[in-house]
N, C-alpha and C positions, 0 to 999 in steps of 0.2 A: 536279445539274450546274448549275442556274440559280442557286442561292444560292451556291454556290462562284465563280462568274463574278462574280455582283453584289457579292460582299463581299471580293473580292481586290483588293489596292491596285493600281492600275495604274501604270507607270512615267511615263507622260506626263502624268497629272494630279495624281499623289502621293495619289489618293483613292481610294477604292472608288466604284463606281457607285451603291451604296446610299446612300453618305455625299453624293453629288453630288445625287441626286433628293430626299432626306429631310432633308438637312442634319445630320445625328447620325451617328456611327459606328454599323456594324451590330451587332445583338445577335449573341452567340455561341450556337450550339446548347448546351443543357445537356448535360453529360456523363452518360453512363449509368453507374448504379451498379447493378451485378447484385444481384438479388432485392429491387429497390424496387418492382415493378411488381405489381399484382394479376393480371395478365393471364399466364397461363403460356405462351402463344404468342408473346407480345410479348417475354418474356424471351429468347426463341429469336433474335428478329430485330434487337433492339437493338444488340447487340454487332457485327452485321454491318454495321451503318449506322455505326458508328465506324469501322471498317476502311474502308468506302468514301469516306467524308468525308477520311480521312487521306490515301487513294491520290488522291483530286480535288485537295485542294490541293496535292499533291506533283506530280502531272502538269500542274497549270495554272502552276506555279512554272516548271517544265521548258520548257513550251510559250514561257513570256514569255523566258527565256533564249534559246532557239532563234531566235524571231522578232527580238530584239535583235540577236544575231548575225548574222542576215542581211539585217538593215537597215543594219547598220554594215559590212557586207562590202565595199562599194564607197565610202566615203565616206572623205574625207581632211580633215585641218585645214589649211586655208587662211587666211591673215591678208593684209589689204590695208592698204597705207597710203594717207593722202591724197595724190590726184593719179595713182594707179594707174588705168589703162585696164582695165576689165573689159567682158566680154562679157555683154550683158543680152537674155535670151531671153523674150519676152513671147508667150503664146499666146492669140490672141482668143477662142477658145472656152472658156477658163478664167477669163480676167479680162474679165469683161463691162464694166467701166469704160473699158477701152482698147482695145474692139473696133472703135472707128470711128477 
């Protein structure tokens, strides 16, 4: 799960967390080719890993779509012209520079 989260490209930064931290694109896990391992028990586990990684990628992308849809639910496109009066709300506990 952590690998999937850290290598998924985030909509706000257009980069993965891995790329933000290390400065290079994340390496992709090597695909499993059946019969290439010397350990029989591992041959049974690796195909399951491929399925889990696929489901993880799919679920993370679905979650991003849901979060984005929820975030944009109450937003509206507003354009202002020079000279328009607008209401500016400053919250002192958020903007420390204008607290006084």
